[in-house]
C-alpha positions as CSV (number, residue, x, y, z in Angstrom):
1,M,94.3,117.4,92.8
2,A,91.3,117.7,94.7
3,F,88.1,115.2,94.3
4,A,84.5,116.1,95.7
5,R,82.3,113.5,97.4
6,L,78.8,114.2,95.5
7,L,76.4,115.9,97.9
8,E,78.7,116.3,100.6
9,S,81.7,117.0,99.3
10,K,84.6,118.2,96.5
11,H,87.7,116.7,95.8
12,H,90.8,118.0,94.3
13,L,93.9,116.6,92.8
14,V,97.3,118.2,93.4
15,P,100.0,117.1,91.1
16,G,103.5,116.3,91.5
17,G,106.7,118.3,90.5
18,P,107.4,121.2,91.2
19,G,106.5,122.6,88.0
20,F,104.3,119.5,86.5
21,G,100.4,119.8,85.5
22,C,97.6,116.9,85.8
23,P,97.7,114.8,82.7
24,P,93.8,114.4,81.4
25,P,91.2,113.5,83.2
26,Q,90.6,111.2,80.4
27,N,94.1,109.9,80.2
28,F,94.1,108.7,83.5
29,S,93.4,105.6,85.1
30,L,92.5,107.5,88.9
31,T,89.7,109.5,87.0
32,D,87.6,106.3,87.1
33,T,88.7,105.2,90.4
34,I,87.7,108.3,92.1
35,L,84.4,108.3,90.5
36,D,84.1,104.8,91.0
37,R,83.5,106.0,94.9
38,G,80.5,108.9,94.4
39,Y,82.8,111.8,94.2
40,Q,83.5,114.6,91.5
41,M,87.2,115.5,90.6
42,L,88.8,118.5,89.7
43,Y,91.9,118.4,88.1
44,L,94.1,121.5,89.2
45,D,97.2,122.7,87.2
46,Q,99.5,124.4,89.2
47,R,100.5,128.2,89.0
48,G,102.8,128.2,86.2
49,T,101.9,124.8,85.1
50,G,99.5,123.3,82.3
51,L,97.1,125.4,81.6
52,S,97.9,127.5,84.3
53,S,100.3,130.6,82.8
54,P,102.7,127.8,82.4
55,I,106.4,129.4,83.2
56,S,109.3,129.7,80.2
57,A,112.4,131.9,79.5
58,A,110.0,134.1,77.1
59,T,106.8,134.0,79.5
60,L,109.4,134.8,82.8
61,A,111.2,137.9,80.5
62,L,107.5,139.4,80.8
63,Q,108.4,140.2,84.1
64,G,111.2,142.5,83.8
65,D,115.0,142.0,84.5
66,L,116.7,139.1,86.1
67,H,115.4,140.3,89.8
68,R,111.9,140.6,88.8
69,Q,111.5,137.2,87.4
70,A,113.2,135.8,90.5
71,D,110.3,137.8,93.2
72,Y,108.3,136.2,90.6
73,L,109.3,132.3,90.8
74,K,109.6,132.8,94.3
75,L,105.3,132.8,94.2
76,F,105.0,129.5,92.8
77,R,105.8,127.1,96.1
78,A,103.7,125.4,97.8
79,D,102.6,128.3,100.5
80,S,101.0,129.7,97.0
81,I,99.8,126.9,95.2
82,V,97.7,126.1,98.4
83,R,96.5,129.9,98.5
84,D,95.2,129.4,94.7
85,C,93.3,125.8,95.9
86,E,91.5,127.5,98.8
87,A,90.5,130.4,96.7
88,V,88.9,127.8,93.9
89,R,86.9,125.9,96.6
90,K,85.3,129.0,98.2
91,T,84.5,130.2,94.5
92,L,83.2,126.6,94.2
93,T,81.1,126.4,96.9
94,A,80.5,130.0,97.8
95,E,76.6,128.4,96.9
96,Y,76.6,125.0,99.2
97,P,75.7,125.0,102.7
98,T,78.0,125.7,105.1
99,E,78.2,122.0,106.2
100,L,78.9,121.0,102.6
101,R,81.8,123.7,101.7
102,K,85.5,121.3,102.5
103,W,86.6,119.3,100.0
104,S,88.9,116.6,99.5
105,I,92.3,116.8,98.6
106,L,94.6,113.8,97.2
107,G,98.6,114.9,96.6
108,Q,100.5,112.8,94.7
109,S,104.8,113.0,95.2
110,F,105.0,116.9,95.4
111,G,101.4,117.1,95.7
112,G,101.9,115.6,99.3
113,F,104.3,117.9,100.2
114,C,101.0,120.8,99.3
115,V,98.7,118.7,101.3
116,L,100.7,119.5,104.0
117,T,101.2,122.7,103.8
118,Y,97.2,122.9,103.3
119,L,96.6,121.2,106.5
120,S,99.3,124.3,108.5
121,F,97.7,127.0,107.0
122,F,94.0,126.3,106.1
123,P,92.6,122.9,107.7
124,Q,88.8,124.7,107.8
125,G,89.1,123.8,104.1
126,L,89.6,120.0,104.4
127,R,87.1,117.4,105.1
128,E,89.9,114.8,104.7
129,A,93.4,114.6,102.7
130,F,95.0,111.6,100.6
131,M,98.8,111.4,99.3
132,S,100.6,109.0,97.7
133,G,104.5,109.3,97.7
134,G,104.4,112.7,99.7
135,M,105.0,112.8,103.0
136,A,107.2,115.9,103.3
137,P,111.2,116.1,105.0
138,I,109.5,118.8,106.6
139,S,112.1,119.2,109.5
140,A,115.3,118.2,107.4
141,S,117.9,120.6,105.4
142,P,117.8,120.4,102.0
143,E,121.3,119.1,102.6
144,Q,120.0,116.3,105.0
145,V,117.5,115.2,102.1
146,Y,120.3,114.9,99.5
147,R,122.2,112.7,101.6
148,A,119.5,109.9,102.6
149,T,118.1,110.2,98.8
150,F,121.7,109.5,97.7
151,Q,122.3,107.1,99.4
152,K,118.7,105.4,98.0
153,V,120.0,106.3,94.6
154,I,123.5,103.9,95.1
155,E,121.0,100.9,96.4
156,R,118.9,101.6,93.0
157,N,122.1,101.6,90.6
158,K,122.8,98.4,92.4
159,S,119.6,96.7,91.7
160,Y,120.2,98.2,87.3
161,Y,123.8,96.6,87.7
162,A,122.8,93.2,88.7
163,K,120.0,93.2,86.5
164,Y,121.4,94.3,84.0
165,P,125.4,93.7,84.2
166,E,126.0,94.0,80.9
167,D,125.4,97.7,81.1
168,I,128.3,98.1,83.1
169,E,130.8,98.0,80.0
170,A,127.9,99.8,78.3
171,V,127.5,102.4,80.1
172,Q,131.5,103.4,80.3
173,S,131.7,102.8,76.7
174,L,129.3,105.9,76.0
175,C,130.7,107.5,78.4
176,F,134.3,107.7,77.0
177,H,132.0,107.8,73.0
178,I,130.2,111.1,74.3
179,K,133.8,112.4,76.1
180,S,136.0,111.9,72.5
181,R,133.7,114.2,71.1
182,G,133.5,117.0,73.9
183,G,129.8,116.5,73.8
184,I,127.3,115.5,70.7
185,P,124.8,118.0,69.8
186,L,121.2,116.9,70.7
187,P,118.5,117.4,68.0
188,S,117.1,120.2,70.1
189,G,119.8,122.2,70.1
190,G,121.2,121.3,73.8
191,D,124.5,118.5,74.2
192,L,124.7,115.3,75.4
193,T,127.7,115.2,77.9
194,V,128.5,112.3,80.1
195,R,127.4,114.2,83.3
196,G,124.1,115.0,81.7
197,L,123.6,111.1,80.2
198,L,124.4,110.3,84.5
199,T,121.4,111.9,85.1
200,L,119.5,109.2,83.5
201,G,118.7,108.1,86.5
202,R,115.9,110.0,87.9
203,N,114.0,107.4,86.3
204,F,115.1,104.4,88.3
205,G,112.7,105.5,91.5
206,A,109.6,104.3,89.6
207,H,108.1,101.3,88.2
208,G,110.0,100.2,85.3
209,G,112.6,102.5,85.5
210,L,115.5,100.6,85.5
211,D,114.0,98.9,81.9
212,S,114.0,102.4,80.6
213,V,117.1,103.4,81.2
214,H,118.9,100.2,80.1
215,N,116.7,100.3,77.0
216,L,118.4,103.3,76.3
217,I,121.8,102.3,77.1
218,L,121.2,99.0,74.8
219,R,119.7,101.3,71.5
220,S,123.2,103.6,72.2
221,S,125.4,100.4,72.3
222,L,123.8,98.8,69.0
223,D,123.8,102.1,67.1
224,L,128.1,102.4,68.6
225,K,128.5,98.8,67.2
226,Q,126.2,99.5,63.8
227,F,127.7,103.0,63.2
228,K,130.3,103.9,65.2
229,F,128.0,107.1,66.4
230,L,124.5,108.0,68.2
231,S,121.5,108.1,65.3
232,K,119.3,110.9,65.7
233,P,116.5,108.6,66.5
234,T,118.4,107.7,69.7
235,L,119.7,110.7,70.1
236,S,116.1,112.3,69.9
237,A,115.3,109.5,72.8
238,L,117.6,110.6,75.6
239,E,116.8,114.4,75.2
240,S,112.9,113.7,75.8
241,A,114.4,111.4,78.7
242,L,117.0,114.0,80.3
243,T,116.1,117.5,78.8
244,F,113.7,120.3,81.3
245,D,112.9,122.4,78.9
246,D,109.2,121.7,78.6
247,N,109.3,121.7,82.6
248,V,111.6,124.5,83.4
249,L,110.2,125.5,86.6
250,Y,110.7,121.8,88.1
251,A,114.4,122.6,87.2
252,I,114.1,125.8,88.6
253,M,112.4,125.6,91.7
254,H,112.8,121.6,92.8
255,E,115.6,122.3,95.9
256,S,113.3,124.8,96.9
257,V,110.7,122.9,97.9
258,Y,113.3,121.7,101.2
259,C,113.4,125.9,102.0
260,Q,112.7,127.3,105.1
261,G,114.4,130.4,105.8
262,I,118.1,129.2,104.8
263,A,119.4,129.1,101.0
264,S,119.8,126.0,99.2
265,N,123.0,126.6,97.3
266,W,123.0,124.3,94.8
267,A,122.5,121.5,98.1
268,A,122.7,118.5,95.5
269,E,125.6,118.8,93.4
270,R,127.6,119.9,97.4
271,V,126.2,116.3,99.1
272,G,126.7,114.8,95.8
273,R,130.5,115.7,95.0
274,S,130.9,114.1,98.6
275,I,130.0,110.8,98.4
276,K,132.6,109.0,96.0
277,E,130.1,107.0,93.7
278,F,129.0,110.2,92.4
279,Q,132.9,111.7,92.1
280,W,132.2,112.5,88.3
281,L,129.9,115.5,89.7
282,V,133.3,116.9,89.6
283,G,134.4,116.5,86.2
284,S,134.2,113.6,83.3
285,P,135.3,110.3,83.9
286,Q,139.6,111.1,83.1
287,S,140.9,107.7,82.4
288,A,139.8,104.0,81.4
289,S,141.4,102.8,84.4
290,V,140.0,104.5,86.8
291,V,136.1,104.5,85.6
292,R,136.9,100.6,85.2
293,E,137.5,100.1,88.8
294,A,133.8,99.9,89.2
295,P,130.6,101.2,87.6
296,L,129.5,104.4,86.8
297,F,126.5,105.2,89.0
298,F,123.7,107.6,87.9
299,S,122.4,110.4,89.7
300,G,118.8,110.3,90.9
301,E,116.1,113.1,91.3
302,M,118.8,115.7,91.7
303,I,119.0,119.2,89.9
304,Y,122.8,120.7,89.1
305,P,124.0,123.7,88.0
306,F,125.4,121.7,85.1
307,L,122.2,121.2,83.7
308,F,121.5,124.8,82.8
309,D,124.5,124.9,80.6
310,A,123.0,121.8,78.4
311,F,119.7,122.6,77.2
312,P,119.4,125.5,75.2
313,E,115.9,126.8,77.2
314,L,117.6,126.2,80.7
315,R,120.5,128.3,79.4
316,K,118.4,131.4,79.2
317,L,117.8,130.5,82.5
318,A,121.1,130.1,84.3
319,A,121.1,133.5,86.1
320,V,117.4,133.4,87.4
321,A,118.1,130.0,88.8
322,D,121.3,131.0,90.4
323,I,119.4,133.8,92.4
324,I,116.8,131.3,93.5
325,A,119.6,128.9,94.5
326,G,121.1,131.6,96.6
327,Y,118.0,132.8,97.9
328,S,117.8,132.3,102.1
329,S,114.3,134.2,103.5
330,W,112.0,131.7,101.9
331,P,108.6,131.9,104.3
332,E,107.6,128.8,105.9
333,L,106.2,126.1,104.5
334,Y,104.5,124.3,107.5
335,D,103.1,125.0,111.0
336,D,104.3,122.2,113.2
337,W,102.5,123.3,116.1
338,Q,99.1,122.8,114.0
339,L,100.4,120.0,112.4
340,L,100.5,118.0,115.9
341,R,97.0,119.4,116.9
342,N,95.3,118.3,113.1
343,E,92.3,117.1,113.4
344,V,92.1,116.5,109.5
345,P,92.0,112.6,108.5
346,V,95.0,111.9,106.4
347,Y,95.7,108.9,104.6
348,A,98.9,108.1,103.3
349,A,100.6,105.5,100.8
350,T,104.2,105.3,102.1
351,F,106.9,103.1,99.9
352,I,109.6,101.9,101.5
353,D,112.1,102.0,98.6
354,D,110.8,105.3,97.8
355,M,114.0,107.0,95.7
356,Y,112.7,109.9,96.0
357,V,110.9,110.6,99.5
358,D,113.0,109.1,101.7
359,Y,111.2,106.5,103.7
360,G,112.7,107.4,107.1
361,L,112.4,111.3,106.9
362,A,109.1,110.3,105.9
363,Q,108.4,108.7,109.5
364,E,110.0,111.5,111.4
365,T,107.1,113.8,109.5
366,V,104.5,111.0,110.5
367,K,105.3,111.7,114.0
368,I,104.2,115.7,113.8
369,V,101.0,114.7,112.0
370,K,97.9,114.1,114.2
371,N,95.2,112.2,112.7
372,C,97.3,110.7,110.1
373,K,96.9,106.2,109.2
374,Q,99.2,105.4,106.9
375,F,99.8,102.1,103.8
376,I,103.8,101.0,104.2
377,T,104.6,98.4,101.5
378,N,108.2,97.5,100.6
379,T,106.3,96.1,97.0
380,M,105.5,99.2,95.3
381,Y,107.6,102.5,94.1
382,H,106.9,106.1,94.1
383,D,104.8,106.4,91.3
384,A,102.3,103.7,92.4
385,I,99.5,106.1,91.9
386,R,99.8,105.7,88.5
387,S,101.5,102.5,88.0
388,R,99.2,100.7,90.4
389,T,96.3,103.5,90.9
390,D,93.5,100.5,91.5
391,E,96.0,98.7,94.4
392,V,97.4,102.1,95.9
393,M,93.4,103.7,96.0
394,K,92.1,100.4,97.5
395,E,94.7,100.9,100.6
396,L,93.9,104.5,100.9
397,F,89.6,104.0,101.2
398,A,90.8,101.2,103.4
399,L,91.8,103.5,105.7
400,R,89.5,105.8,105.3
401,D,86.8,103.0,105.9
402,D,88.1,100.9,108.8
403,S,87.8,102.1,111.7
404,I,90.6,101.4,115.1
405,D,90.2,101.4,118.6
């Protein structure tokens, strides 16, 4: 997203993802917060999302065979996104005086990754940069990223079961019900499997995330007690929380955001299988005695190959997703030398308990980015710019307006 200060510069918003567009401005509390600061706002749907030629199995098929489709998808990472941003900025400000042609940018989550790419390659277009939960692990491999984030996911599972201890048995019982039926058809043609259910933990890193998962487990448990099966409304709710069929770009490209000159090769699955709490990644629980030794832990913001067997739209894209996972010639996304000499003011909200962008890896990046100020807190989660907009923006603007001797 970008935003612009009236009579001074434009302001642009880069949303999270990859693969998610911006919400309608009138439905996002951030809009009024930014406007009240004297900025104009430009919400940018990244290429392949929202109103920017969205990617689906059908639109991707227009590119030709699998290899042409894969080559097309390689153009949907941060390096291409920031080139789009620069093209938009230059077009919008072409008739502006030179001193007014720079704009301010704000990136949430993956949008913050894009901010760092922007600072690396097009700093001349930026007046200032804000980010929330987006300090990318620019020097870490995919394996290092997932080793760190799986540990945070374990912590969130412990918090979940501490808050809802009754869900230990409820989750186990639901998994055995699903397994006993060899999976359960979902309303839109997908399949609810044990491994699929246990990816619900991707919600754990947001404000209210524990509660949203509990509500799904609760209504599933009530269905089983009353009817001995899962009702359609419950299956629809589970499907909505689990599917990526409307955001296929996220599922296909997620691991590639951590790749520079290397292939991901489904890094999350490989790392997860090496951690005892996630042995279900190897297969469904085999016996009640094994499972009841400990709670079943949910995974987090990880994408696995088996998801491409679970949902109808992803099934059509499984082969091209494998090509992307095995691709190793990814270009550099960041320029460490440029970031070390960065002159663009950077204001970042960083969350100690961020489940998606590891705090420790984020601090390694901060050491590289010159001219960066942080608001660091353990009282907010990754999505705070949406759930606690005013608080986050107040702190970010305080960083901007404060001076350090």
